[in-house]
N, C-alpha and C positions, 0 to 999 in steps of 0.2 A: 485657513486658520491652522496655526501650528498646534500639534498634538503633543502634549508633554506628560501625560499620565495614562495609566491603564484604563481608567473609566472612560475618558474621552476617546481612547483608541477603540474600545469595544463599541462605543456609540457610533463611531465612524464606520466600523465594519457593518453594524446593523443598518445604517442608512445606505451603505453601498449595496446591501442585499434587498433594499426596498422599503424598509421601515421609514416613516409610519404608514406609508401608503399600503404596504403589504404586511400582513401579519406573519411573523416568523414562527414556525412550529418547532421551537428548540428551547431547551431549558437553559437557564443562566449557568448552571454547572457545566453543561456541555460546551458552552461558549468559552468559559474559563479554561477548560481542558484544551480546546483547539488553539487558543491564544498561546498557551504553554508549549504546544507542539510546534507552532510557528516560530516561537522564540528559540527553541532548541535547534531547529533547522538553521535559523539565522546565525546563531552562535557557532554552529559546527562548520558552516560552509561559506557564509558571506564574508567578504573582505572587511566590511565595517562592523562585523559582529564580534571580533576579537582584537586584542592588541598585545604586543610584546611588552613585558614588564620585567623588572628585576626586584627580587626580594632579598633583603639582608636578614639572614636567619642566624640566631645564636643557639648553638647546640646545648641541650640540657643533659643531665645524667640519664634521664629516662630515654632520651633519643638514642644514646649510646647503648643502653641496655636492650632496647627494642631493635636496634640496628636498622632503623628507618626514620625519616623525617616526615611529620604530618604536613599535608598540603591542603590549603583551603579548597572548598568544593566549587569555587568559581574558576578553578584552573583547568584549562583544556589539555595542555601538554607541558611537560618540562623539557626545555631545549638543551640546557647545559648547566653545569655547576662549576663554580670557581672556589675551591677551598682556600682558606686563608693562606696556607703554605704555598699555593700556586703562584702567589705574587710576593711572597716574602723569602722563599728559598733561593731566589735568584741572587740574594745578597749573602748567602752562606759562604764560608771560607773556601770550601772545595770548589764550588762553582766559580767564585771570583778568581781563583788561581788559574783555572782553565781559560776563563774569558780573557784574563790578562795575557796569558801566553799566546792565545789566538790573535789578540789585538796587536801585540808586539810583532808578530810574524807577518802581518799583512799591512799594517798601517804605515810602515816605513815607505811603501811604494807610493803613497799619497793619492790624492784625487778622489772624486765622488764614487767611482767604481769600487775602490778599496773600502770606502765607508759602507757602501751597500752590502758588500760581501761580509764585512765585519758584523753588521746587524743580522744578517742571515745566519751566521755562525752562532751568534749569541742566542738567537731564537731557537736554533736546533739544540743547543745545550740546555736551554730552559725546558724544552719539550722532553728531553731525555730524563732530566731529573724530576720533572713534574708531569708525569704522564696523565693524560685526561682520564678522569674517573668514568667507569662504565655505570650507567644509571638505568633503572627500570621504573616506569610509572604508569599506573592505570588510574584514570580520574575517578572511577567508581570505588576504588579502594582508598583513595585519598592518602596514599603512602608513597613517598619517594624512597626507593631502595637504591643504595649505593654499593656496587660490587667491589669492595675493597677490604682491607684489614682495618676494622673499626678501632683497633687499639691505637692507631695513629691519630685518632681524633680525641680531643680533650673537651670536657664540659667548659662552656664559655667561649669556645672557638666560633668565629663567624664564618658563614658560608654564603656566598653570593649565588642566588638561584635565578636563572633566566627562564621565564615561563611565557606561555601564550594563555591569556585569560579572557574570560567573557567580558564584553562591554555591557555592564548591568544597567538597566533602565533607571533603577533607583538612584544610581550615581550619575547617570548620563541621560537625562529625560528626553533629549532629542532623538534617542533610539526609537521612541514611539512614532516619530514623524518620518521614519524611513519608508520611502515609497514602495520598495519591493516587499518589505515586511507587512505593510498595510494590505497590499493586494493578496499576499500569500495567506495571511490570517483570514481574510474575507473568503478566499477559495475553500479553506478548510471548514469554516463555519457553514458555508454553502453546501459542502458535501454532507456535513452532519444533518443539515436541514433536509436535504434530498433523501438521505437514508431514513430519517424519521417519517417523511411523507410516503416513501415508497412502500412502507408496510400497509398503506391504505390505498394503493393504486386501484383505480376503478371505482372507488367509493364516491357516490353521488351525494353532494350536499343539498340541503333544502332549497337552496337558490338555483339548483340545477347544474351547478359546476361540478365537474368530475375531477377528483384528485389524480395527479400524475407526477408523483415524486421522482420517478425515474428520469424524466426530462431534466428536472432541476439537478439531480445527481450527476448526470452526464455533462451538463453545462459546466459545473464547477470542477469536475474531474479534469475536463479539458483545460480549464483555466489553470489548475494546479500543475498539470504536466507542462504547459507552456512556461509557467513561472520557474519551474525547476530546470528547464532547458536554458532559460535566461540566466539563472543562477550559475550554472556550469560554464556557460560561454562568456558571461560578462562580469560576474561578481565573485566567483570562487578564487581563493588564493591558489598559487601554484602548488602542486602535490608535494614538492620537496621543501616547501616553506616551513612546514611544521615538523619536519624530521630533525631530531636533535640527537 
C-alpha cells in the first residue's frame, strides 16, 4: 500500500513496531518529534531528499539596504548566483570590440580547431569582465550574503539563484513511501520506546511479565546504526555535490 501522507506514515511505523499486537509505551508528541528527526536526516543526506532548483529573484530597495537576499527556509544550500549583468555585459561595446579583434585574428585560419579556440577566448573574456560573485549562506539565518559592491545592483534587477532545496512531502507526497525513510523513522520511534521503558527496567507487571526496555533500546539502536551506514554507502550524495 502506497503511503502518501504523514498520518499513514506514522501508522505504518507503529505497525512495524508491533501495534496493535503490542502496546507501544510512547506519546503521540514523541512520535511526531522522531518523524521530524527522520525527515531532517533524509533531507540532509539522502540523494532523494533534496533537489537542485533555480530561483529568479527580483531585488528590492530593502535588499540593497540590507545587503543580503532573504532565502526560503526549505533551502539547504546556495550553489551559485547569476546576476543579470553576467549574461548581459557580454554585449557591451568594450567586450564586443575585444571579442571581434580575437575572432578576426584566429578565424582566418579556418577549421573546427580555430572555432573552438575562439569560443574559449570569448569565455575567458566573459569571465574577466564578469567575475563570479563570492557568496555566503547559512540556512539557519535564511540570508544570502553577496560579497560585492552593492552599489552595482539596482532595485528591480533580476538574479538567478541556483540552490539545493528540500523535497517537501506536502509538495511531493511520495516522499512518505521512501523505504529508507520508513525504516529510519521506525528505528527512531523504537529507540524512544526503549528509552521510555528502560526507566522501569525490572518492574514486574501483574501478569508476571518483567519490563526490559534496555533490550528494545539496543535492538533499535542497532537498526539505526545499520541504516545510517546504508545511507552513507548507498544513498548519500557525493561530498562535493553541494559545494558551491
